[in-house]
VOGU-33671 format. One record per residue (C-alpha): z, y, x; residue number from 1. Coordinates in steps of 0.5 Angstrom, whole numbers, plus 500, padded with zeros to 3 digits. Layout:
<atoms>
+-----+-----+-----+-------+
:  pz :  py :  px : vexpa :
+-----+-----+-----+-------+
:   Z :   Y :   X :   NUM :
...
+-----+-----+-----+-------+
</atoms>
This chain:
<atoms>
+-----+-----+-----+-------+
:  pz :  py :  px : vexpa :
+-----+-----+-----+-------+
: 500 : 500 : 500 :     1 :
: 499 : 507 : 503 :     2 :
: 505 : 510 : 504 :     3 :
: 502 : 517 : 506 :     4 :
: 506 : 523 : 504 :     5 :
: 504 : 530 : 502 :     6 :
: 509 : 534 : 505 :     7 :
: 505 : 540 : 503 :     8 :
: 504 : 539 : 496 :     9 :
: 511 : 537 : 496 :    10 :
: 513 : 543 : 499 :    11 :
: 508 : 547 : 494 :    12 :
: 511 : 545 : 488 :    13 :
: 518 : 546 : 490 :    14 :
: 515 : 553 : 491 :    15 :
: 511 : 553 : 484 :    16 :
: 518 : 552 : 481 :    17 :
: 522 : 557 : 485 :    18 :
: 519 : 562 : 483 :    19 :
: 521 : 561 : 477 :    20 :
: 529 : 564 : 479 :    21 :
: 524 : 571 : 482 :    22 :
: 521 : 571 : 476 :    23 :
: 527 : 571 : 471 :    24 :
: 531 : 574 : 475 :    25 :
: 525 : 580 : 474 :    26 :
: 527 : 580 : 467 :    27 :
: 533 : 584 : 466 :    28 :
: 530 : 590 : 470 :    29 :
: 524 : 590 : 465 :    30 :
: 524 : 593 : 458 :    31 :
: 524 : 587 : 455 :    32 :
: 529 : 586 : 449 :    33 :
: 528 : 579 : 448 :    34 :
: 532 : 578 : 454 :    35 :
: 539 : 577 : 452 :    36 :
: 541 : 582 : 459 :    37 :
: 538 : 588 : 460 :    38 :
: 541 : 593 : 467 :    39 :
: 542 : 600 : 467 :    40 :
: 537 : 600 : 472 :    41 :
: 530 : 598 : 469 :    42 :
: 523 : 600 : 472 :    43 :
: 516 : 599 : 469 :    44 :
: 514 : 597 : 476 :    45 :
: 516 : 591 : 476 :    46 :
: 512 : 589 : 470 :    47 :
: 506 : 587 : 478 :    48 :
: 510 : 583 : 481 :    49 :
: 512 : 579 : 474 :    50 :
: 505 : 579 : 473 :    51 :
: 503 : 577 : 479 :    52 :
: 507 : 570 : 479 :    53 :
: 506 : 568 : 472 :    54 :
: 498 : 569 : 473 :    55 :
: 498 : 562 : 477 :    56 :
: 505 : 559 : 478 :    57 :
: 505 : 554 : 472 :    58 :
: 498 : 552 : 473 :    59 :
: 499 : 551 : 481 :    60 :
: 505 : 546 : 478 :    61 :
: 501 : 542 : 473 :    62 :
: 495 : 542 : 478 :    63 :
: 500 : 538 : 484 :    64 :
: 503 : 535 : 477 :    65 :
: 496 : 532 : 475 :    66 :
: 495 : 529 : 483 :    67 :
: 501 : 526 : 483 :    68 :
: 500 : 523 : 476 :    69 :
: 493 : 520 : 480 :    70 :
: 497 : 518 : 486 :    71 :
: 502 : 514 : 482 :    72 :
: 498 : 510 : 477 :    73 :
: 492 : 508 : 482 :    74 :
: 498 : 505 : 487 :    75 :
: 503 : 503 : 482 :    76 :
: 499 : 502 : 475 :    77 :
: 500 : 505 : 467 :    78 :
: 507 : 501 : 466 :    79 :
: 510 : 504 : 473 :    80 :
: 507 : 511 : 471 :    81 :
: 511 : 510 : 464 :    82 :
: 517 : 509 : 466 :    83 :
: 517 : 514 : 472 :    84 :
: 516 : 519 : 467 :    85 :
: 521 : 517 : 463 :    86 :
: 526 : 517 : 468 :    87 :
: 524 : 524 : 471 :    88 :
: 521 : 528 : 466 :    89 :
: 524 : 525 : 459 :    90 :
: 531 : 523 : 460 :    91 :
: 532 : 530 : 464 :    92 :
: 530 : 533 : 458 :    93 :
: 533 : 530 : 453 :    94 :
: 540 : 531 : 457 :    95 :
: 540 : 537 : 460 :    96 :
: 536 : 540 : 454 :    97 :
: 543 : 537 : 450 :    98 :
: 547 : 541 : 454 :    99 :
: 543 : 548 : 456 :   100 :
: 540 : 550 : 449 :   101 :
: 545 : 551 : 445 :   102 :
: 548 : 555 : 452 :   103 :
: 542 : 559 : 452 :   104 :
: 541 : 560 : 445 :   105 :
: 548 : 563 : 444 :   106 :
: 548 : 566 : 451 :   107 :
: 545 : 574 : 447 :   108 :
: 552 : 573 : 443 :   109 :
: 556 : 571 : 448 :   110 :
: 554 : 577 : 453 :   111 :
: 555 : 583 : 448 :   112 :
: 562 : 580 : 446 :   113 :
: 563 : 581 : 454 :   114 :
: 559 : 587 : 454 :   115 :
: 563 : 589 : 448 :   116 :
: 570 : 588 : 451 :   117 :
: 568 : 591 : 458 :   118 :
: 566 : 598 : 455 :   119 :
: 570 : 599 : 450 :   120 :
: 576 : 604 : 453 :   121 :
: 570 : 607 : 457 :   122 :
: 566 : 608 : 450 :   123 :
: 573 : 611 : 447 :   124 :
: 575 : 615 : 453 :   125 :
: 567 : 618 : 454 :   126 :
: 568 : 619 : 446 :   127 :
: 576 : 622 : 445 :   128 :
: 574 : 627 : 451 :   129 :
: 567 : 629 : 448 :   130 :
: 564 : 627 : 454 :   131 :
: 557 : 625 : 452 :   132 :
: 556 : 630 : 446 :   133 :
: 551 : 634 : 448 :   134 :
: 548 : 637 : 444 :   135 :
: 539 : 637 : 443 :   136 :
: 536 : 643 : 444 :   137 :
: 532 : 644 : 438 :   138 :
: 524 : 647 : 440 :   139 :
: 522 : 652 : 435 :   140 :
: 516 : 648 : 432 :   141 :
: 515 : 643 : 427 :   142 :
: 518 : 638 : 431 :   143 :
: 524 : 642 : 433 :   144 :
: 525 : 643 : 425 :   145 :
: 524 : 635 : 423 :   146 :
: 530 : 634 : 428 :   147 :
: 535 : 638 : 424 :   148 :
: 533 : 636 : 418 :   149 :
: 531 : 644 : 416 :   150 :
: 526 : 644 : 410 :   151 :
: 525 : 651 : 408 :   152 :
: 523 : 651 : 417 :   153 :
: 518 : 644 : 417 :   154 :
: 515 : 648 : 410 :   155 :
: 513 : 654 : 414 :   156 :
: 511 : 650 : 419 :   157 :
: 506 : 647 : 415 :   158 :
: 504 : 653 : 412 :   159 :
: 503 : 656 : 419 :   160 :
: 498 : 650 : 419 :   161 :
: 502 : 646 : 424 :   162 :
: 500 : 639 : 425 :   163 :
: 505 : 634 : 421 :   164 :
: 501 : 629 : 426 :   165 :
: 502 : 632 : 432 :   166 :
: 504 : 631 : 438 :   167 :
: 511 : 635 : 440 :   168 :
: 517 : 635 : 445 :   169 :
: 518 : 628 : 448 :   170 :
: 511 : 626 : 445 :   171 :
: 514 : 625 : 438 :   172 :
: 511 : 628 : 432 :   173 :
: 516 : 630 : 426 :   174 :
: 518 : 624 : 423 :   175 :
: 519 : 621 : 429 :   176 :
: 525 : 626 : 430 :   177 :
: 527 : 626 : 423 :   178 :
: 527 : 618 : 423 :   179 :
: 530 : 618 : 430 :   180 :
: 536 : 624 : 428 :   181 :
: 536 : 621 : 421 :   182 :
: 534 : 626 : 417 :   183 :
: 533 : 623 : 410 :   184 :
: 530 : 628 : 406 :   185 :
: 526 : 631 : 412 :   186 :
: 523 : 624 : 412 :   187 :
: 521 : 624 : 404 :   188 :
: 518 : 631 : 405 :   189 :
: 514 : 630 : 411 :   190 :
: 512 : 623 : 407 :   191 :
: 510 : 627 : 401 :   192 :
: 506 : 632 : 405 :   193 :
: 501 : 626 : 408 :   194 :
: 505 : 624 : 415 :   195 :
: 503 : 618 : 418 :   196 :
: 509 : 613 : 417 :   197 :
: 506 : 609 : 423 :   198 :
: 505 : 614 : 427 :   199 :
: 506 : 612 : 435 :   200 :
: 510 : 616 : 440 :   201 :
: 508 : 616 : 448 :   202 :
: 510 : 609 : 448 :   203 :
: 507 : 606 : 442 :   204 :
: 514 : 606 : 438 :   205 :
: 514 : 608 : 431 :   206 :
: 519 : 612 : 428 :   207 :
: 521 : 605 : 424 :   208 :
: 523 : 602 : 431 :   209 :
: 526 : 609 : 434 :   210 :
: 530 : 610 : 427 :   211 :
: 531 : 601 : 428 :   212 :
: 533 : 602 : 435 :   213 :
: 539 : 608 : 434 :   214 :
: 541 : 604 : 429 :   215 :
: 539 : 609 : 424 :   216 :
: 541 : 606 : 416 :   217 :
: 538 : 610 : 412 :   218 :
: 532 : 612 : 415 :   219 :
: 530 : 606 : 416 :   220 :
: 532 : 604 : 409 :   221 :
: 527 : 610 : 407 :   222 :
: 522 : 608 : 412 :   223 :
: 520 : 601 : 409 :   224 :
: 522 : 604 : 401 :   225 :
: 516 : 608 : 404 :   226 :
: 511 : 604 : 406 :   227 :
: 512 : 603 : 414 :   228 :
: 510 : 597 : 418 :   229 :
: 516 : 594 : 422 :   230 :
: 511 : 589 : 424 :   231 :
: 507 : 594 : 429 :   232 :
: 510 : 593 : 436 :   233 :
: 512 : 598 : 442 :   234 :
: 509 : 598 : 449 :   235 :
: 513 : 592 : 451 :   236 :
: 511 : 589 : 445 :   237 :
: 518 : 589 : 441 :   238 :
: 518 : 589 : 434 :   239 :
: 523 : 594 : 430 :   240 :
: 529 : 588 : 430 :   241 :
: 527 : 586 : 437 :   242 :
: 528 : 593 : 440 :   243 :
: 535 : 594 : 436 :   244 :
: 537 : 588 : 442 :   245 :
: 538 : 593 : 448 :   246 :
: 545 : 594 : 450 :   247 :
: 549 : 599 : 452 :   248 :
: 546 : 602 : 458 :   249 :
: 539 : 602 : 456 :   250 :
: 541 : 605 : 449 :   251 :
: 545 : 610 : 453 :   252 :
: 540 : 612 : 458 :   253 :
: 534 : 612 : 453 :   254 :
: 539 : 617 : 448 :   255 :
: 542 : 622 : 455 :   256 :
: 537 : 622 : 460 :   257 :
: 530 : 622 : 456 :   258 :
: 531 : 625 : 449 :   259 :
: 538 : 628 : 451 :   260 :
: 541 : 627 : 444 :   261 :
: 548 : 625 : 442 :   262 :
: 550 : 619 : 444 :   263 :
: 555 : 614 : 440 :   264 :
: 555 : 607 : 442 :   265 :
: 560 : 605 : 436 :   266 :
: 556 : 608 : 431 :   267 :
: 550 : 606 : 433 :   268 :
: 552 : 598 : 433 :   269 :
: 554 : 598 : 426 :   270 :
: 549 : 601 : 424 :   271 :
: 543 : 596 : 428 :   272 :
: 548 : 591 : 423 :   273 :
: 546 : 594 : 417 :   274 :
: 538 : 595 : 420 :   275 :
: 537 : 588 : 422 :   276 :
: 540 : 586 : 415 :   277 :
: 535 : 591 : 412 :   278 :
: 529 : 588 : 417 :   279 :
: 530 : 581 : 417 :   280 :
: 536 : 580 : 410 :   281 :
: 540 : 577 : 415 :   282 :
: 546 : 580 : 420 :   283 :
: 543 : 575 : 426 :   284 :
: 537 : 571 : 427 :   285 :
: 541 : 565 : 425 :   286 :
: 546 : 566 : 420 :   287 :
: 553 : 562 : 420 :   288 :
: 552 : 559 : 413 :   289 :
: 547 : 555 : 417 :   290 :
: 548 : 547 : 420 :   291 :
: 552 : 546 : 427 :   292 :
: 545 : 544 : 430 :   293 :
: 541 : 550 : 428 :   294 :
: 545 : 555 : 430 :   295 :
: 545 : 551 : 436 :   296 :
: 539 : 549 : 437 :   297 :
: 534 : 554 : 433 :   298 :
: 531 : 561 : 435 :   299 :
: 527 : 565 : 431 :   300 :
: 526 : 560 : 425 :   301 :
: 524 : 554 : 431 :   302 :
: 527 : 549 : 435 :   303 :
: 527 : 552 : 442 :   304 :
: 526 : 549 : 449 :   305 :
: 526 : 555 : 453 :   306 :
: 525 : 554 : 460 :   307 :
: 524 : 546 : 459 :   308 :
: 517 : 547 : 456 :   309 :
: 514 : 544 : 462 :   310 :
: 517 : 537 : 461 :   311 :
: 515 : 537 : 454 :   312 :
: 508 : 539 : 457 :   313 :
: 508 : 534 : 461 :   314 :
: 510 : 529 : 456 :   315 :
: 503 : 530 : 453 :   316 :
: 499 : 531 : 458 :   317 :
: 501 : 524 : 461 :   318 :
: 500 : 520 : 456 :   319 :
: 493 : 524 : 455 :   320 :
: 491 : 522 : 462 :   321 :
: 494 : 514 : 461 :   322 :
: 489 : 515 : 454 :   323 :
: 483 : 518 : 458 :   324 :
: 483 : 513 : 464 :   325 :
: 484 : 508 : 459 :   326 :
: 477 : 510 : 457 :   327 :
: 473 : 512 : 463 :   328 :
: 476 : 505 : 467 :   329 :
: 470 : 503 : 464 :   330 :
: 465 : 508 : 465 :   331 :
: 461 : 509 : 473 :   332 :
: 464 : 516 : 475 :   333 :
: 467 : 516 : 482 :   334 :
: 461 : 520 : 485 :   335 :
: 461 : 525 : 480 :   336 :
: 469 : 526 : 480 :   337 :
: 468 : 527 : 487 :   338 :
: 463 : 532 : 486 :   339 :
: 467 : 536 : 481 :   340 :
: 473 : 536 : 487 :   341 :
: 470 : 538 : 493 :   342 :
: 464 : 542 : 491 :   343 :
: 463 : 549 : 493 :   344 :
: 461 : 550 : 487 :   345 :
: 467 : 548 : 484 :   346 :
: 469 : 556 : 481 :   347 :
: 463 : 555 : 477 :   348 :
: 465 : 550 : 472 :   349 :
: 473 : 551 : 474 :   350 :
: 472 : 559 : 472 :   351 :
: 468 : 559 : 465 :   352 :
: 473 : 553 : 463 :   353 :
: 478 : 557 : 464 :   354 :
: 476 : 563 : 462 :   355 :
: 475 : 560 : 455 :   356 :
: 482 : 557 : 455 :   357 :
: 485 : 563 : 456 :   358 :
: 480 : 567 : 451 :   359 :
: 482 : 563 : 446 :   360 :
: 491 : 563 : 448 :   361 :
: 490 : 571 : 445 :   362 :
: 494 : 573 : 451 :   363 :
: 490 : 578 : 453 :   364 :
: 490 : 581 : 446 :   365 :
: 497 : 583 : 448 :   366 :
: 495 : 586 : 455 :   367 :
: 498 : 580 : 458 :   368 :
: 496 : 578 : 465 :   369 :
: 496 : 570 : 465 :   370 :
: 497 : 565 : 460 :   371 :
: 501 : 566 : 454 :   372 :
: 508 : 562 : 453 :   373 :
: 510 : 558 : 448 :   374 :
: 517 : 555 : 449 :   375 :
: 518 : 552 : 442 :   376 :
: 518 : 545 : 439 :   377 :
: 511 : 545 : 436 :   378 :
: 506 : 543 : 440 :   379 :
: 501 : 550 : 442 :   380 :
: 495 : 545 : 442 :   381 :
: 491 : 551 : 445 :   382 :
: 496 : 552 : 451 :   383 :
: 496 : 545 : 452 :   384 :
: 489 : 545 : 454 :   385 :
: 489 : 550 : 458 :   386 :
: 495 : 546 : 463 :   387 :
: 490 : 540 : 461 :   388 :
: 484 : 544 : 465 :   389 :
: 489 : 544 : 472 :   390 :
: 492 : 537 : 470 :   391 :
: 486 : 534 : 470 :   392 :
: 483 : 538 : 476 :   393 :
: 489 : 535 : 480 :   394 :
: 487 : 529 : 478 :   395 :
: 481 : 528 : 480 :   396 :
: 482 : 531 : 487 :   397 :
: 487 : 526 : 489 :   398 :
: 483 : 520 : 490 :   399 :
: 478 : 524 : 495 :   400 :
: 481 : 524 : 502 :   401 :
: 481 : 531 : 506 :   402 :
: 481 : 535 : 500 :   403 :
: 486 : 539 : 503 :   404 :
: 481 : 541 : 508 :   405 :
: 475 : 542 : 503 :   406 :
: 479 : 546 : 498 :   407 :
: 484 : 551 : 502 :   408 :
: 479 : 551 : 508 :   409 :
: 478 : 559 : 507 :   410 :
: 485 : 560 : 504 :   411 :
: 486 : 567 : 507 :   412 :
: 479 : 569 : 504 :   413 :
: 482 : 566 : 498 :   414 :
: 488 : 571 : 498 :   415 :
: 484 : 576 : 500 :   416 :
: 480 : 576 : 493 :   417 :
: 485 : 573 : 489 :   418 :
: 489 : 580 : 491 :   419 :
: 483 : 584 : 489 :   420 :
: 482 : 582 : 482 :   421 :
: 489 : 583 : 481 :   422 :
: 489 : 590 : 482 :   423 :
: 483 : 590 : 479 :   424 :
: 486 : 588 : 472 :   425 :
: 492 : 593 : 473 :   426 :
: 488 : 599 : 471 :   427 :
: 484 : 595 : 465 :   428 :
: 492 : 592 : 462 :   429 :
: 495 : 599 : 462 :   430 :
: 489 : 602 : 459 :   431 :
: 488 : 597 : 453 :   432 :
: 487 : 599 : 446 :   433 :
: 488 : 594 : 441 :   434 :
: 485 : 588 : 444 :   435 :
: 479 : 592 : 448 :   436 :
: 477 : 590 : 455 :   437 :
: 481 : 583 : 452 :   438 :
: 475 : 578 : 455 :   439 :
: 476 : 583 : 462 :   440 :
: 483 : 580 : 463 :   441 :
: 481 : 573 : 461 :   442 :
: 476 : 573 : 466 :   443 :
: 480 : 576 : 472 :   444 :
: 486 : 572 : 471 :   445 :
: 481 : 566 : 471 :   446 :
: 479 : 568 : 477 :   447 :
: 485 : 570 : 480 :   448 :
: 489 : 564 : 479 :   449 :
: 484 : 558 : 482 :   450 :
: 483 : 563 : 488 :   451 :
: 491 : 563 : 489 :   452 :
: 491 : 556 : 488 :   453 :
: 486 : 554 : 493 :   454 :
: 489 : 559 : 497 :   455 :
: 497 : 556 : 497 :   456 :
: 493 : 549 : 498 :   457 :
: 491 : 551 : 504 :   458 :
: 496 : 556 : 506 :   459 :
: 501 : 549 : 505 :   460 :
: 497 : 545 : 509 :   461 :
: 497 : 549 : 515 :   462 :
: 504 : 551 : 515 :   463 :
: 508 : 544 : 512 :   464 :
: 504 : 539 : 513 :   465 :
: 509 : 535 : 518 :   466 :
: 514 : 532 : 516 :   467 :
: 520 : 537 : 517 :   468 :
: 528 : 535 : 513 :   469 :
: 530 : 542 : 511 :   470 :
: 523 : 543 : 509 :   471 :
: 525 : 536 : 505 :   472 :
: 531 : 538 : 503 :   473 :
: 529 : 544 : 500 :   474 :
: 523 : 540 : 496 :   475 :
: 528 : 535 : 493 :   476 :
: 533 : 541 : 490 :   477 :
: 528 : 545 : 487 :   478 :
: 528 : 540 : 481 :   479 :
: 535 : 541 : 480 :   480 :
: 535 : 548 : 482 :   481 :
: 530 : 550 : 476 :   482 :
: 534 : 546 : 471 :   483 :
: 540 : 548 : 472 :   484 :
: 539 : 557 : 474 :   485 :
: 536 : 560 : 467 :   486 :
: 544 : 560 : 465 :   487 :
: 547 : 563 : 473 :   488 :
: 542 : 567 : 473 :   489 :
: 544 : 571 : 467 :   490 :
: 550 : 571 : 468 :   491 :
: 550 : 574 : 474 :   492 :
: 545 : 579 : 471 :   493 :
: 550 : 580 : 467 :   494 :
: 556 : 581 : 472 :   495 :
: 550 : 587 : 476 :   496 :
: 548 : 590 : 470 :   497 :
: 552 : 595 : 470 :   498 :
: 553 : 597 : 478 :   499 :
: 550 : 604 : 480 :   500 :
: 546 : 601 : 486 :   501 :
: 537 : 601 : 487 :   502 :
: 535 : 596 : 482 :   503 :
: 531 : 592 : 489 :   504 :
: 538 : 591 : 491 :   505 :
: 541 : 588 : 485 :   506 :
: 534 : 584 : 484 :   507 :
: 535 : 580 : 491 :   508 :
: 542 : 579 : 489 :   509 :
: 542 : 576 : 483 :   510 :
: 536 : 571 : 486 :   511 :
: 539 : 570 : 493 :   512 :
: 546 : 569 : 489 :   513 :
: 543 : 564 : 484 :   514 :
: 540 : 560 : 490 :   515 :
: 545 : 559 : 495 :   516 :
: 550 : 557 : 489 :   517 :
: 545 : 552 : 487 :   518 :
: 543 : 549 : 493 :   519 :
: 550 : 548 : 494 :   520 :
: 552 : 545 : 488 :   521 :
: 545 : 540 : 489 :   522 :
: 548 : 539 : 496 :   523 :
: 555 : 536 : 495 :   524 :
: 555 : 536 : 488 :   525 :
: 548 : 533 : 485 :   526 :
: 544 : 530 : 491 :   527 :
: 548 : 523 : 492 :   528 :
: 550 : 523 : 484 :   529 :
: 547 : 519 : 478 :   530 :
: 544 : 526 : 476 :   531 :
: 540 : 526 : 483 :   532 :
: 538 : 520 : 482 :   533 :
: 534 : 522 : 476 :   534 :
: 531 : 527 : 478 :   535 :
: 528 : 524 : 485 :   536 :
: 530 : 517 : 486 :   537 :
: 535 : 514 : 490 :   538 :
: 538 : 518 : 497 :   539 :
: 542 : 516 : 502 :   540 :
: 547 : 519 : 505 :   541 :
: 545 : 516 : 512 :   542 :
: 538 : 518 : 512 :   543 :
: 538 : 523 : 507 :   544 :
: 530 : 525 : 508 :   545 :
: 528 : 520 : 506 :   546 :
+-----+-----+-----+-------+
</atoms>
């Protein structure tokens, strides 16, 4: 039996998995209210590394998974492959899913309680001392009149010909200001005069979203009665009910630093509870009257697999692989498969196929670079088909000796081209409007992902083709690190969220601390335990690098 070990691909698979720690570490520093932890030092700059990583990471992982799946099938047969995948994929998904999903589904509530306790004394002290009761400097225009609810001034400005849907201070329309400041009478008057109920500010937020964000119950109720659309998202992709998930630090930053309006966290929190009921019909996404199982394993009404979705998808891809191999063994296509894997023209069929799948996922419609993310138990067949392309190409690469050299031969050139395509897509995403340029986003995504995969194959072949105990240890630990990292990284994110340090320092601390703690846990608790055996096979302390 060929006992060749692909040290470079082991390391590359670990690299793809460990990048997940950095990717999830970035999320608290982005204005993404759906993430349970939001740092007070947020910046849209972090969308750039996030998109870069997201654009190739999981595609690379599925490529390598396809390669090793074919290797095991050819060397050990169907039964051994099924047994291996059950032990290494199905069991970890069931065991760790049962343990982690309730924690992750309730992490937002846990963090909110901890945050409320942490800030209660500070908030009371500040509010009692009038430390945060600065007044908004009202401009002398229609927007200013709307912000203070001066109906007479509103009528006067309209009689003078002021644009009722024009952009005024902070790039707000008058209706934005009336909704933000809870001036219901002003909302009614502006609506009667023809104000656009779904107008967008500079951040693409509607008056309804801003009213929800600040917990302005009366404004939300009035806007909904008037016909405002609760399904419109802002630039960050957040709905009104998602925007309300912003924590105290972010809300205060928007109020005090951006809008310069009075801030009262207690009032906003209470108002958000009422607004959530208006928008969703419940005070929370999963009501207390539901079953324990639903409350702990369902999110937004669906069973959520969180970061373990890739294991769930691997089950489908493995079954599909075996069915296809059962059919193809009667068809002599070895020569054709070799050409598909090694031909210099491989991009001419890989890119169009990937582009078609990317185009049909819908991610580019929201300005997202790379594949869509589906974490619910109900299969997303288009997303699964997208990753099947990479899994399948990895599978047909295995039998062909020297594919590393051929596929990754010009890896510096691949990296350079991938970087060019990524830079080219950034202004397209930034200027995207209602699905325009969706085709260009999808095409550049398809080019980028394959060039990165080929570049990384060549790079890791050059650097890690020989056995190295330290690299092997990292490769073995990566599976455990990825499975266990998400609750830990969110706890550390919350711990540092209030620190007044630069965001890149906090981001580095979060990722490095998470990685070190999990490496130590793998070394001393997991590696030689039954869990380690389940994840990586048997390891012996006398020769633990085997």
